[in-house]
N, C-alpha and C positions, 0 to 999 in steps of 0.2 A: 504494500500500500504506500502511496506517495506521502512523504513527510510534509509537515506544515509549510516549510519554506518552498518546496517544489510547487505545492498548491497555490501558495500566494503569488509565486512568479507566473504561473500559468494564468491565474486570474488577471494579473496585471497586464499580461500580453494582450488580453482581449479588451481591457479597459482603455489602453492607450498604446498603440503602435505608431508612434510619431517619428518620422525620419529625422535624423540629426545630420546636417550638412557636415562635410569633412573640412571643418574650419577649426580655429582655435577656440570657438565658443565652448562653454562648459554646460550647455543646456542638455537635459535629459527629460524624457517624459516624466510627468510628476509621480506616477506610481513607482517607477524604477528609482527615481531620486529618493523617495520616501523609504524604499526598501534598503537602499545603501546607507541612508542616514541611521535607520534603526539598527542595521548590522554594525555600523561603526560605534554606536552607543552601547549595544548589548554584548558584543563579542570582544572579549578582552584579548583573544588570541588572534594575531595577524593571519595565521594560516586559515582559520575559519572565516575571517572576513574576506580573505582572498577567494575562497570558494564561492561566496555570495557574489562578489564582483565578477568572477569568472562566468557564473550563470547569467548575470545581467548582460554580459558582453555577447552571449549567444543570441539574445533576443532583440538587441537594438542595432540599427544601422550604424556602421562605423566601428563596431566590434570593440576590441580592447582599447583602441585609440580613443574612442568617444568616452568610454568609462574612465580611462586614465585622466583625460582632460577635466572631467567633472570632479573626480576625487582631488586632483591637484588644486582646483579652484575653491571647492566647497568643503572638502574634508582633508585639509593638509596634514592632519595628524596621522592619517592612514596612507599617505603617499608612498612611504617606504615599502608597503606591502606590494605595490604594483610598479616599483621602480624599473623593472625590466620590461614593462609593456611599452609599446610604441605610443607616440603622440600624433594627433592628426596634423595634416599639412597646415601651414600658417595661412591666415586669411589673405585673399588677394590684395596686393598693394595698390595704393592710389597711383594715378598716372604720373604724378610728380616724382614717384619713387622708382619709376621704370628703369632709369639709367643706373640707379644704385643696385637694383636687383640683377641687372645684366652683369655687373662687376662681381656680385656675390650670389651665385646661384643657390637656389633652395636645396635643403638636404633631401636625400632620397625619400620618396613617399612612404608613409607608414602603412599599416594594415587598412584595407578598405574593402567593404563588401557592398556591391550595388544590388539592392533588392528589386529594382525595376518596377516597383509598385506591387509586387506579388507578396503574398503572406510569407512570413519568416519560415524557412525550412528548418525544423528543429534538429534534423540530423547533421546540419552543417555548422558545427561549432568551430570557432577559430582554431588553427593549428596549436596544439599544446594544451587545449582545454581538457584536462584529464581529471578534474575534481569530481567528487561523488555527485555534486549537484548537476554539473554539466553532463555527466554520464547518465543521470536519471532522465534528463530531457531527451538525450539521443535515443534512449530505450523506448520512447513513445512513438518512434517511427512505425510506418505501416507494416513492416516485415516482422513484427513480434509474433510469438507463439499464441495460438488460440486452441480451444478444445473444451473438453469436459471430463468430469469424473463421475461415475455412477455406481451405485450399489443397490442390490435388491434381491428378489426371489424370482424363480422361473419354474414353469410347469412344462414337462416334456412328455410327449406320447409318441410311440413308434417302436423302435427297438428297445426302448426302456420306458418305465413309468416312474419318473423321478421328480422330486421337488428339490431344486438346487438353490444354493446361495451363490450369488455372482458378484463380481467386481470387474470394472472396466475403466480404462483411461484412454482417451483419444487426444492426440496432439496433431495440429495442423499448422503450417507456416507458409505465408506468402513471401516469396523472395523477388528479387529484381529480374527484369527481362522475361516475365511470364512464368518463372519457375514456381512450383508449389510442392510441398511435402505433406502427405496424409499418412497417419500411422494410427494403429489401434492395438491395444492389448486387452484380452479378456481372460478371466479366470473363473472356474466353476468348481464348487466343492459340495458334495452331498453324500448321503448314505440311504440306500433304499431299504425296503422292508426285508429284503433278503441279505442285508448287510453288505451289499456291493458298494464299495467306496468309490466315489467319482472324484477324480483329481485331474481335471482337464484344463487346457489353456490354448489360446489362439493368439498368434502374432501376425499382423499385416502391415505392410509398408508399400506405398506407391509414390513415385516421383514423376511429376508431369511438367512439361513446358508447353505453354500455349502461345501461339504466335498471334499477331494482330488480326489475322483473318479468322480466328476462332479454331483453326486447325493446329494440331501440335503432335507431340509424341510423349510416350510414357515408358516406364520400366517399373516392375513391381513384383511382389511375391508374398507368400504367406506360409506359415507352418502351423499345423493343428495337431494336438494330441487328444485322442478320444479313446479311452480305455475300453468302452463297451460298444463301440460302433463297428461297422464293417471293416474299417481301417483303423488300426491303433495309432498310426501316424500317417500324415499326408502333407505334402508340400508342393508348391508350384512356383515357377519363376517364368514370367512372361514379359514381353515388350511389344510395342506397336504404336498405332496412331490414335489420336483423339479428335473429336469434333464437338465444339461447344454449340449444340444445336439451338438452345433457347437460353436467353439471359435477359430477364425482365425484373422489375422490382419485386415481383411475387414468385416467379418461377425460375428455376435453374436446372438445365438438363445437359449432361455431358455423355456422349457415346464413345466407346473405345473398341478397338479390335486389334488383335495381335496374335503372336505365336509364342510357344515356349514348351517347357517340359513339366510334367507332373510326376511326382514320386509318391508311392503308396506302400504301406506295410500292412498286410492282412492281419486282422485281429486274432484269428484262430490259428492259422498255420505259420505266421511269421514270414510268409513269402513276400518278397519285395518286387515291385514293378516300377519301371520308369518308361514313360511314353511321351512322344511328341503330341501336343494338343494345340488346337486353335482356340483362342479366347474371344468372346464377345461380351461386352459389359455395358451397363447403363447406370448412371447416378442421377437421380431426380430429387429435387427438393422444392417444396411449395409452401409459401407462407399463407396459412389460412386466415389468421388474424394477428393482432399485436401479441397475443399470448399463446398461439397454437401454430405448430409447424408439422408438416408431413414429409417423410423421407422414404425413398425407395432405392435399394442397391441390388442389382442383378448381375450375376456372373455365370456364364455358360462356357463349359469346356466341351469341345468336339474332337473326337479322336480316341486314342487309347485311354480308357477310363473316363468316358463322357459323364458329365455331371451338371446339374443346375442348382444354384444357390441363390435364394431370394430372401431379402430382408426388408421389412417394412417397419417404420417407427412413427409414432405420434407423440409429440412432445408438447406438454402443456405447462406453461410457466406458472408457478405459484406466487412468488414474490422475489424481487431482486434478481439474483442469478440462480435461484433454485427452481427446479421443475420436476414434474413427474413424467417419465417416459415409458410408454407401452410399446413393446417390440414383438414382432412375429418373424421367425426365421424358418424357412422351408428348404430342406436339402434333399435332393433326389439323385441317387446313383443309378445309372443305366446298366446295372449289372445284377444278375440273379445270383445270390449267394444263399445257400441253405442255412436256415436259422436266422436270417436277417431280413428285416423289412427294408425295401429300397428307399423309403421316404421317412425322414425324421422331421418332426414339427416341434418348434420350441416357442413358448410364450414367455416374454420377460416383462416384469413390472419393476421399475427401478426409480429411486430417488436420484436426481441428477443435479450436479453443480457445474455451471458453465463459466468459462473465463476467456478473456481476450485482451 
């Protein structure tokens, strides 16, 4: 959670983002000037004051040079803390001084950042801004991690009749140039009436890159351990292309197709199989209302070990970042194995905490 200072600075940035010309004037937006004055008054340690000044330099035009000029003029007792920072260029001289300036050229220009009227880019702190406050601002960039953590119970009917306790965590990250990482870890633990202990888990990871046209490519895979299913262990690794078919404020639909390999270990015999497969997939999300969202994830393998895996989720927000999620997963293996039902159905009800 952001500290008091970071929140104060962010609030200040919306109250007054007033440009400071690169001159010798010591003017700063009032909110930032008040923040520096309070820091100078309350922080006896120059190192802590320097952190606050460093943060302000991220948010104002002119950067450290502007802040240095203000501290030099208004807070001289703190000038030593920023003595190594540059000063802005001197104000333009009058015409009568032109000849003198020609004989005495100005010193090299100090630091200057031209915002061009655009909002401040929080990720672009001046070089050397390594304090914890400046670092906190840079962490607010759009490429931060997002996801959710959920825990609950599930009812399963098919090869088994179990009531499971489940835990899952999902992490997603948007990166530059259209790159995205999606990952998920699920864990299930239960004991049936016949004392069969279930200790299963699933790991999935997919990396995609989407181009401006909506077309892109991906690589991904998963590993699943299922001690009472047809296959005690199964894994796949695939890669191919994606198409962002729909992207609206309410709906998002991505299709993918590729090829890869699938590995399986039979639950009864321990026999291992590795086959080439073709993959087709669909990821669909729809915002029903401000508090309800629907999601659908479908993966189809065609070839050796053909399989369909469908997952549907309905997420209803309770308050803040907390929600209840109801999920339905249907798995169908296109293979007949004695003693096994080819279709497993799983119903999940979980309490979910989302973060971004």
